N, CA and C of each residue as an Amber inpcrd file, in Angstrom:
protein
   534
   1.2610000  -0.9140000   0.1800000   0.0080000   0.1040000   0.3050000
   1.0570000   0.9440000  -0.2800000   1.9250000   1.2600000   0.5630000
   2.9420000   2.6200000   0.5010000   3.5410000   2.8110000  -0.8960000
   3.7970000   1.4470000  -1.3310000   4.0350000   2.2010000  -3.3040000
   3.2500000   3.1910000  -3.9520000   1.8730000   3.0720000  -3.6990000
   0.5370000   3.7470000  -4.7240000   1.1310000   4.9010000  -4.0220000
   1.1490000   5.3620000  -3.0440000   1.1040000   6.6300000  -1.9890000
   2.5630000   7.4930000  -2.6340000   3.3380000   6.7560000  -2.8200000
   4.6590000   7.5850000  -3.1360000   4.4320000   7.7790000  -4.6150000
   3.8940000   6.5280000  -5.7590000   3.8730000   7.4160000  -6.6630000
   2.9360000   8.1100000  -7.3840000   1.9630000   8.8380000  -6.6710000
   1.0380000   9.5130000  -6.2110000   1.4740000  10.6020000  -5.6980000
   2.2870000  10.8800000  -4.7210000   3.1910000  12.1560000  -4.1000000
   4.0250000  12.4060000  -5.4470000   4.6530000  11.5830000  -6.2660000
   5.5650000  12.0650000  -7.1330000   4.9560000  12.6060000  -8.1540000
   3.9620000  11.8360000  -8.6590000   3.2570000  12.9220000  -9.9750000
   2.9000000  14.2490000  -9.4680000   1.9000000  14.0650000  -8.0630000
   1.8770000  15.4960000  -7.6710000   2.8420000  16.5570000  -7.7960000
   3.6350000  15.7960000  -7.3500000   5.1010000  16.8080000  -7.1720000
   5.7730000  17.1840000  -8.4200000   5.4280000  16.1990000  -9.5300000
   5.9890000  16.8180000 -10.6010000   4.9110000  17.6780000 -11.2310000
   3.7330000  17.7180000 -11.3200000   2.9120000  18.2070000 -11.8050000
   2.4000000  19.6500000 -10.9100000   3.1390000  19.8470000  -9.9260000
   3.3530000  21.2810000  -9.3630000   4.4620000  21.8280000  -9.6750000
   5.7670000  21.3930000  -9.9260000   6.6630000  21.6810000 -10.3690000
   6.3920000  22.5010000 -11.7720000   5.8300000  21.3630000 -12.7270000
   5.5320000  21.9460000 -14.1130000   4.5510000  22.8920000 -14.2520000
   3.5480000  22.8220000 -13.2220000   3.1760000  24.2280000 -13.6930000
   3.2750000  25.6710000 -12.9210000   4.4720000  25.4540000 -11.8200000
   5.1760000  26.3500000 -11.3920000   6.0540000  26.9750000 -12.6070000
   6.2950000  26.1700000 -13.3630000   7.7100000  26.6570000 -14.3860000
   6.6710000  27.1670000 -15.6320000   5.4480000  27.2180000 -15.7100000
   4.8610000  27.3670000 -16.5600000   4.6390000  28.7430000 -16.4600000
   4.3410000  29.0980000 -15.0620000   3.3940000  30.5700000 -14.7650000
   4.8080000  31.5690000 -14.3330000   5.8370000  31.4230000 -14.5010000
   6.8640000  32.1760000 -14.2250000   6.6150000  33.9250000 -14.6040000
   7.1710000  34.8230000 -13.7770000   6.8780000  36.3150000 -14.7350000
   8.4190000  36.6780000 -15.3650000   8.6540000  38.0330000 -15.3370000
  10.0870000  38.8500000 -15.8600000  10.4540000  38.2610000 -14.2490000
  11.7790000  38.5410000 -14.0850000  12.0860000  39.2550000 -12.5180000
  12.4510000  40.4650000 -13.0630000  11.5930000  41.4720000 -12.7150000
  12.1760000  43.0300000 -12.8920000  12.7270000  43.1140000 -11.5530000
  13.7240000  43.8480000 -11.8540000  14.2680000  45.0200000 -10.4550000
  14.7530000  46.4050000 -11.0630000  15.5660000  47.0120000  -9.8420000
  15.3830000  48.5030000 -10.0580000  16.8080000  48.7810000 -10.7900000
  16.7590000  50.0630000 -11.8290000  18.0470000  50.4410000 -12.4200000
  19.2160000  50.2060000 -11.4490000  19.2350000  50.7100000 -10.3980000
  20.1140000  50.8190000  -9.2680000  20.9530000  49.1230000  -9.0550000
  19.8800000  48.0510000  -8.8160000  20.1360000  47.1310000  -8.8630000
  20.7370000  46.3230000  -9.9350000  20.1620000  46.6400000 -11.2770000
  20.9670000  46.3120000 -12.4620000  21.9360000  46.5450000 -12.6070000
  22.4970000  47.6410000 -12.1200000  23.5190000  48.4730000 -12.6170000
  24.6410000  47.4720000 -11.5800000  24.0130000  47.5840000 -10.2650000
  25.5070000  47.0400000  -9.6200000  25.1540000  45.6590000  -9.7340000
  24.2920000  44.5890000  -9.8190000  24.5740000  43.0170000 -10.3850000
  25.5510000  43.3030000 -11.5110000  25.5020000  44.0140000 -12.6050000
  26.3710000  43.6750000 -13.9310000  27.2410000  43.8980000 -13.3820000
  27.8190000  44.2090000 -12.5250000  29.2910000  44.6910000 -11.7440000
  29.9570000  43.0070000 -11.2730000  29.2940000  42.2690000 -10.9500000
  29.3460000  41.2020000 -10.2920000  29.1150000  40.3540000 -11.8900000
  28.1650000  39.8890000 -12.2000000  27.5730000  38.9670000 -12.8870000
  27.3790000  39.8390000 -14.1340000  28.6150000  39.9590000 -15.2880000
  28.3060000  40.8480000 -16.3040000  26.9880000  40.2070000 -17.0200000
  26.1010000  40.9150000 -17.6350000  25.0760000  40.6930000 -18.2910000
  24.1760000  42.2260000 -19.0440000  23.5950000  42.1850000 -20.3830000
  23.0350000  43.2280000 -20.8730000  22.2140000  43.5950000 -19.7360000
  21.7240000  44.6500000 -20.2520000  20.2600000  45.2220000 -19.2560000
  19.1690000  45.5550000 -20.2540000  17.6880000  45.6490000 -20.1980000
  16.8630000  45.5630000 -20.8250000  16.1660000  45.8890000 -20.2760000
  15.4350000  47.7910000 -20.5620000  14.6440000  48.4830000 -19.5720000
  13.5720000  48.5100000 -20.4480000  12.2760000  48.4490000 -19.9690000
  11.0870000  48.1240000 -20.5720000  10.2680000  49.9780000 -19.9960000
  10.1800000  50.6940000 -20.7160000   9.3270000  51.7880000 -20.4080000
   8.2360000  52.1400000 -20.8670000   6.9020000  52.5870000 -20.0910000
   5.6170000  51.7260000 -20.5040000   4.8090000  53.4450000 -19.9810000
   3.7730000  53.5180000 -20.1490000   2.7770000  54.6080000 -19.2170000
   1.6850000  53.7580000 -19.4760000   1.0070000  54.1120000 -18.0790000
  -0.3120000  53.3050000 -17.7420000  -1.6770000  53.4470000 -18.4300000
  -1.6590000  54.7500000 -19.4430000  -2.7710000  54.6420000 -19.9600000
  -2.4120000  54.1650000 -21.5490000  -1.2020000  53.4040000 -21.5070000
  -1.3470000  52.8410000 -23.5440000  -1.5090000  51.7260000 -23.6810000
  -2.2930000  51.7120000 -24.6790000  -3.4310000  50.4320000 -25.2720000
  -2.3620000  49.4840000 -25.6510000  -1.2180000  49.8670000 -26.7180000
  -0.1140000  48.8260000 -27.1820000   1.2120000  48.4980000 -25.6990000
   1.1620000  49.6600000 -24.5890000   2.4330000  49.2680000 -23.6080000
   1.1080000  47.6100000 -22.8040000  -0.2790000  47.7170000 -22.8890000
  -0.6730000  46.7960000 -22.4370000  -0.2410000  45.4060000 -22.9540000
  -1.1250000  45.3190000 -24.3130000  -0.7860000  44.6130000 -25.3630000
   0.5100000  43.8790000 -25.4790000   1.8990000  44.9800000 -25.1070000
   3.0270000  44.1370000 -24.9230000   3.5170000  43.5300000 -23.8980000
   2.6510000  44.2150000 -22.6870000   2.8610000  43.0940000 -21.1640000
   1.9350000  41.8530000 -21.3890000   0.6110000  41.9050000 -21.9630000
  -0.0250000  40.9240000 -21.3820000   0.0950000  39.6380000 -22.6310000
   0.8890000  39.8700000 -24.3460000   1.4130000  39.1800000 -25.0770000
   2.5270000  38.9430000 -25.2990000   3.3400000  39.5250000 -25.1810000
   4.7190000  39.3690000 -25.1780000   5.5900000  39.3720000 -23.8520000
   5.4560000  39.6190000 -22.9700000   6.0810000  40.0950000 -21.8900000
   6.0520000  38.4580000 -20.6050000   4.5450000  38.0930000 -21.4460000
   4.2520000  36.8410000 -20.3810000   4.1770000  35.6870000 -21.5020000
   5.0060000  35.7790000 -22.4840000   5.1800000  34.1500000 -23.2360000
   6.0710000  33.6240000 -22.4730000   6.3740000  32.3220000 -21.9580000
   7.3950000  31.6520000 -21.0570000   8.9660000  31.6480000 -21.7750000
   9.0290000  31.3860000 -23.3730000  10.0370000  31.4440000 -23.6710000
  10.6900000  32.9380000 -23.1820000   9.8900000  33.8350000 -23.5980000
  10.6990000  35.1690000 -23.6590000  11.1720000  35.3150000 -22.1820000
  10.1460000  35.1330000 -21.2020000  10.6070000  34.7900000 -19.6790000
  11.6060000  34.4540000 -19.5750000  12.0150000  33.1240000 -19.8800000
  12.7950000  32.6220000 -19.5460000  14.1290000  33.0170000 -20.1330000
  14.3460000  33.6160000 -21.2730000  15.2370000  34.2080000 -21.8990000
  15.9510000  35.6740000 -20.9270000  14.6320000  36.2000000 -20.7710000
  15.0230000  37.3590000 -20.2010000  15.7590000  36.9170000 -19.0360000
  14.8060000  36.3890000 -18.2380000  15.3830000  36.1640000 -16.7350000
  17.3130000  35.0530000 -16.5470000  17.5050000  34.3150000 -17.8430000
  18.6400000  34.0330000 -17.1900000  19.5690000  34.9300000 -18.2700000
  19.2940000  35.6430000 -19.3250000  20.1130000  36.2390000 -19.5940000
  20.3650000  37.9980000 -20.2420000  19.6920000  38.3710000 -18.9080000
  19.1950000  40.2170000 -19.1140000  18.7650000  40.5310000 -17.6090000
  19.3190000  41.8310000 -17.3810000  18.8900000  42.0730000 -16.0010000
  17.4810000  42.8720000 -16.4140000  16.5320000  42.8300000 -16.2160000
  15.3950000  43.5120000 -16.3520000  14.8330000  44.6720000 -15.3800000
  14.5000000  45.6510000 -16.5520000  13.8260000  46.6370000 -15.2440000
  12.8450000  47.2640000 -16.1160000  11.8560000  47.7110000 -15.3910000
  10.2810000  48.3380000 -15.9580000  10.2080000  49.4380000 -15.0430000
   9.8950000  50.6540000 -15.9230000   9.8850000  51.6830000 -15.3680000
   7.9670000  52.1750000 -15.9820000   7.3580000  53.6520000 -15.6340000
   5.9250000  53.7660000 -15.8580000   6.9670000  55.6440000 -15.9900000
   6.8300000  55.8960000 -17.3630000   7.1350000  57.2980000 -17.7440000
   6.4740000  58.2140000 -16.8830000   5.1590000  57.7380000 -15.9660000
   4.9480000  58.9990000 -15.0550000   5.3630000  58.5100000 -13.4600000
   6.3170000  57.3770000 -13.0570000   6.6230000  57.1390000 -11.9580000
   7.2170000  58.5610000 -11.0560000   6.9450000  58.6410000 -10.0970000
   8.0040000  59.2450000  -9.3220000   8.8900000  58.6800000  -8.1180000
   9.4090000  57.6890000  -8.6020000  10.6410000  56.8400000  -8.2860000
  11.7970000  57.6800000  -8.3610000  12.3410000  58.1210000  -7.6890000
  13.9120000  58.3690000  -8.0260000  14.8810000  56.9270000  -8.4770000
  15.3880000  57.8030000  -9.7450000  16.2760000  56.3900000 -10.1260000
  17.7480000  57.3940000 -10.2400000  18.5490000  56.3640000  -9.2840000
  19.9230000  56.7590000  -9.4420000  21.0950000  55.5560000 -10.2160000
  21.3780000  56.6190000 -11.0230000  22.3660000  56.2270000 -12.4180000
  23.2530000  56.9410000 -13.0760000  24.5290000  55.8460000 -13.4440000
  25.4730000  56.9370000 -14.0530000  25.5150000  58.1670000 -13.5910000
  25.8780000  58.3850000 -12.0560000  25.9710000  59.5590000 -11.6550000
  25.3230000  60.1860000 -11.5990000  23.9970000  60.0970000 -11.7470000
  22.9770000  61.0380000 -11.9340000  21.9280000  60.9670000 -10.7550000
  21.3920000  61.8030000 -10.7840000  20.1260000  61.3580000 -10.2620000
  18.7330000  62.0950000 -10.6690000  18.2150000  60.7420000 -11.1530000
  16.8990000  61.2320000 -11.9130000  15.8460000  60.8610000 -11.3430000
  14.9480000  62.0370000 -11.9530000  13.3800000  62.5860000 -10.9860000
  12.4210000  62.6040000 -11.9180000  11.2830000  62.7090000 -11.4990000
   9.8830000  63.0850000 -12.3770000   9.8620000  64.9510000 -11.7770000
  10.1700000  65.9190000 -12.3070000  10.0170000  66.7570000 -12.1500000
   8.2100000  67.2460000 -11.8480000   7.0940000  66.6060000 -12.6790000
   6.0330000  66.8570000 -12.6260000   5.6990000  68.1190000 -13.2230000
   5.7240000  68.5180000 -13.9430000   5.6010000  70.1460000 -14.5150000
   4.2860000  70.1190000 -15.3160000   3.8790000  69.0110000 -15.6860000
   2.9310000  69.3510000 -15.8970000   2.0300000  67.7070000 -16.3960000
   0.9830000  67.6560000 -16.9380000   0.0850000  66.6360000 -17.1050000
   1.0070000  65.3280000 -17.4690000   1.1720000  64.5080000 -17.0970000
   1.5910000  63.3840000 -17.9250000   3.4420000  63.6880000 -18.0570000
   3.6340000  64.1660000 -17.4440000   5.2900000  64.8430000 -17.0150000
   5.8120000  63.1410000 -17.3970000   6.6790000  63.2010000 -18.6100000
   7.8170000  62.0540000 -18.4110000   8.7630000  61.8570000 -16.9530000
   9.4740000  60.8910000 -16.7940000  10.7830000  61.1410000 -15.7590000
  11.6310000  61.5000000 -16.6320000  12.3180000  62.1610000 -15.8560000
  13.8580000  62.5370000 -16.3580000  14.7220000  61.1980000 -17.2510000
  14.5720000  59.9550000 -16.1860000  15.2620000  59.1720000 -16.5170000
  14.6490000  58.3710000 -17.8740000  13.4440000  58.3150000 -18.3880000
  12.5670000  58.1020000 -19.6750000  13.0970000  58.6420000 -20.7190000
  12.6230000  60.6220000 -20.4210000  13.3580000  61.3260000 -21.5300000
  15.0820000  61.3920000 -21.7260000  15.9250000  60.9960000 -20.9070000
  16.9300000  60.7010000 -21.1120000  17.5970000  59.6060000 -22.2200000
  17.1520000  58.3770000 -21.5530000  17.0730000  56.9380000 -22.7080000
  16.4070000  57.5770000 -23.8770000  15.4570000  58.0040000 -24.0000000
  14.3920000  57.8890000 -25.7890000  14.9110000  59.0990000 -25.7780000
  15.8140000  60.4330000 -25.3710000  15.9930000  61.6160000 -26.2270000
  15.1740000  62.6350000 -26.7200000  14.1310000  61.9290000 -25.5980000
  12.6430000  63.1750000 -25.9950000  11.5970000  62.4950000 -27.0750000
  12.2840000  61.1540000 -27.8960000  11.3120000  60.6340000 -28.3240000
  10.6560000  59.7500000 -27.7880000   9.3080000  60.3610000 -26.9960000
   8.5620000  59.4160000 -26.1180000   7.3820000  58.4520000 -26.8850000
   7.7370000  57.8430000 -27.2540000   6.5300000  56.7260000 -28.0310000
   6.6950000  55.8090000 -27.1110000   5.4700000  54.8000000 -26.9940000
   5.5550000  54.0540000 -26.0140000   4.9110000  52.7740000 -26.8340000
   5.0780000  51.3960000 -26.2410000   6.2050000  50.9270000 -25.1470000
   7.2220000  51.0680000 -26.0270000   8.5000000  50.9930000 -25.0240000
   9.8470000  51.5650000 -25.7210000  10.9790000  50.7420000 -24.6750000
  11.6920000  49.8850000 -25.3200000  12.8380000  48.9600000 -25.3740000
  14.0610000  49.6530000 -25.2020000  14.5700000  49.6450000 -23.6930000
  16.3230000  50.0150000 -23.9850000  16.7960000  48.6910000 -23.8030000
  18.2980000  48.4390000 -24.6580000  18.8620000  47.7130000 -24.1140000
  20.2940000  47.9790000 -24.1240000  20.9840000  47.6460000 -22.9890000
  22.2420000  48.6240000 -22.7120000  23.0670000  47.1280000 -22.7600000
  24.6200000  47.1540000 -22.6280000  25.4550000  45.8700000 -22.7130000
  26.0320000  46.0540000 -21.5360000  26.9570000  44.7510000 -21.3640000
  27.0080000  44.6070000 -20.0640000  28.3750000  45.6230000 -19.4850000
  28.4520000  46.3050000 -20.5850000  29.6770000  47.6600000 -20.0060000
  28.8990000  49.1020000 -19.6340000  27.3900000  49.0260000 -19.7150000
  26.5720000  49.5480000 -19.2150000  26.0710000  50.5780000 -20.3110000
  26.4690000  50.3880000 -21.8790000  26.8540000  51.5120000 -23.0510000
  25.0970000  51.0620000 -23.5360000  24.7440000  51.5600000 -24.1120000
  23.1070000  51.7240000 -24.8880000  23.7930000  51.0540000 -26.2990000
  22.6350000  49.9620000 -26.1890000  23.1810000  49.4520000 -27.7500000
  21.9730000  49.9730000 -28.7130000  20.3880000  49.9110000 -28.2470000
  20.0440000  49.9120000 -29.1410000  18.5580000  50.6540000 -27.8630000
  17.8130000  51.6390000 -28.4040000  16.0930000  51.7890000 -28.4110000
  15.3100000  51.1970000 -29.0600000  14.5170000  50.6430000 -28.6100000
  13.2520000  49.7560000 -29.7850000  12.0080000  50.1200000 -29.0820000
  11.3280000  51.1880000 -30.2080000  10.3900000  51.8950000 -29.6530000
   9.0390000  51.0860000 -30.4910000   7.6540000  50.7080000 -29.9320000
   6.7280000  50.5050000 -30.2690000   6.4540000  49.1740000 -29.6780000
   5.2880000  48.6020000 -30.0190000   4.5730000  47.2720000 -29.7660000
   5.3160000  46.0590000 -30.4030000   6.0800000  44.7620000 -30.0050000
   6.8590000  43.8530000 -30.7020000   5.7550000  42.6410000 -30.2610000
   5.6180000  41.8650000 -31.0770000   4.7100000  40.6250000 -31.5560000
   6.2850000  39.9760000 -30.6770000   5.6310000  38.3020000 -30.0270000
   6.3630000  37.6110000 -29.5550000   7.7830000  37.0710000 -29.9790000
   7.4530000  36.5580000 -31.3560000   8.9300000  36.3720000 -32.0940000
   9.4100000  37.0540000 -32.4170000   9.3220000  38.2140000 -32.8740000
   9.8300000  39.7800000 -33.2330000  10.6140000  40.2530000 -31.8260000
   9.9520000  39.6890000 -30.6930000  10.7780000  40.5270000 -29.5520000
  12.0940000  39.5520000 -29.1140000  12.0330000  38.3820000 -29.5150000
  12.5560000  36.9740000 -28.9920000  14.1170000  37.2320000 -29.8520000
  13.5430000  37.2100000 -31.3290000  14.5800000  37.5970000 -32.1080000
  15.4140000  38.7080000 -31.7720000  14.6840000  39.5930000 -31.0350000
  15.9610000  40.9970000 -30.6580000  16.2800000  41.0490000 -29.5760000
  15.8450000  39.7560000 -28.6720000  16.7400000  39.6850000 -27.4830000
  17.6330000  39.1830000 -27.9320000  17.8100000  37.5120000 -28.5950000
  18.7270000  36.9460000 -29.4520000  20.1830000  37.5970000 -30.2720000
  19.3980000  38.6160000 -30.6560000  20.0360000  39.2400000 -31.8390000
  21.1790000  40.5160000 -30.9470000  20.3020000  40.8520000 -30.1070000
  21.6670000  42.1050000 -29.3650000  22.4730000  41.2120000 -28.3240000
  21.8710000  40.0390000 -27.4260000  22.4970000  39.5480000 -26.6440000
  23.6740000  38.8600000 -26.9140000  23.3180000  38.3360000 -28.4100000
  24.7160000  37.5320000 -29.0180000  25.4650000  38.5730000 -29.5770000
  25.1650000  39.5170000 -29.9370000  25.9860000  40.9100000 -30.8740000
  25.7840000  40.1190000 -32.1860000  24.6970000  39.5710000 -32.9930000
  24.3980000  39.7500000 -34.0730000  24.5620000  40.9760000 -34.8690000
  24.3120000  41.6960000 -34.0440000  23.9240000  43.1110000 -34.8890000
  25.2870000  43.7310000 -35.5490000  26.4570000  43.3300000 -34.9830000
  27.9260000  43.8810000 -35.4140000  28.2500000  43.1030000 -36.8560000
  27.8450000  41.7930000 -37.1930000  27.8530000  41.0860000 -38.4880000
  26.6720000  41.6770000 -39.3460000  25.9350000  41.9120000 -38.6710000
  24.0890000  41.8590000 -39.6880000  23.7670000  43.1650000 -38.8190000
  24.1820000  44.7470000 -39.2880000  23.4380000  45.8120000 -38.6550000
  21.7860000  45.9120000 -38.8700000  21.3130000  44.9120000 -40.2550000
  20.3170000  45.6270000 -40.4850000  19.0100000  44.4430000 -39.4750000
  18.7030000  44.8510000 -38.8540000  17.5760000  43.4280000 -37.9340000
  16.3680000  43.0650000 -38.6070000  16.1100000  43.8200000 -39.9860000
  15.2050000  43.4280000 -40.4110000  15.1760000  42.2240000 -41.2260000
  16.5380000  42.1470000 -41.5300000  17.3170000  41.0240000 -42.4580000
  17.4930000  39.8660000 -41.5460000  18.1930000  40.4640000 -40.6030000
  18.5050000  39.1710000 -39.1410000  17.0070000  38.5060000 -38.9930000
  15.8350000  39.0490000 -38.7610000  14.4840000  38.7210000 -38.8220000
  14.2620000  37.8470000 -39.9160000  14.2670000  38.0100000 -40.9990000
  13.8590000  37.0860000 -41.9890000  14.3900000  35.3660000 -41.6680000
  15.3340000  35.7920000 -41.6760000  16.1990000  34.0670000 -41.5240000
  15.9860000  33.7100000 -40.1850000  15.8680000  33.9380000 -39.1740000
  15.4420000  34.0360000 -37.5110000  14.3710000  32.6070000 -37.4580000
  15.0590000  31.6640000 -37.2100000  13.8490000  30.3910000 -36.4170000
  13.8310000  30.2640000 -35.3330000  12.6940000  29.9860000 -34.6600000
  12.5440000  29.7860000 -33.2270000  10.9790000  29.6470000 -33.3110000
  10.3370000  28.7480000 -32.2490000   9.3510000  28.2360000 -32.2200000
   8.4530000  29.0140000 -31.1810000   8.1070000  29.8190000 -30.9570000
   8.0990000  30.7150000 -30.1560000   6.8890000  30.4900000 -28.8570000
   6.2450000  29.0570000 -29.2110000   4.9180000  28.3080000 -28.6850000
   5.3040000  27.4930000 -27.9250000   6.5290000  26.8090000 -28.1930000
   7.2770000  25.5170000 -27.2990000   6.7310000  25.6790000 -25.8570000
């Protein structure tokens, strides 16, 4: 009678573990944490900028940033930072203190304006290499397959040999729904 209980226990344990791995989320950290962590374990930094009332941002968050392949890739290969343009949090980065000066309705955070160079189109993804240097600002919604291609393109420095991301995308093969 002991053997069926052990088998049942192992089945339930495996099912719970499988369910847990399928419901992961992106490990969001602050910019300060990302900059500090990359000193000890060098990885590129992905910064996701959004606004609270942006339909394309919600679509990016519900369709692209919830894809388990993307989550796994981000959590393994990048430090991920998420910041609302309207945030009132203080960001300490690059020997500078960034704040939201709240000069009017929907005033962008200084950190957002700094990285997007005043071109406030959302959602926006900023990528820094492990040396904390800007690689790319990608503005607008990205479908899961395109976003996965972008993550791999940047992480593996494919942009050095193939500067045209659209050309890279034409040859990119990945089963995003696995």
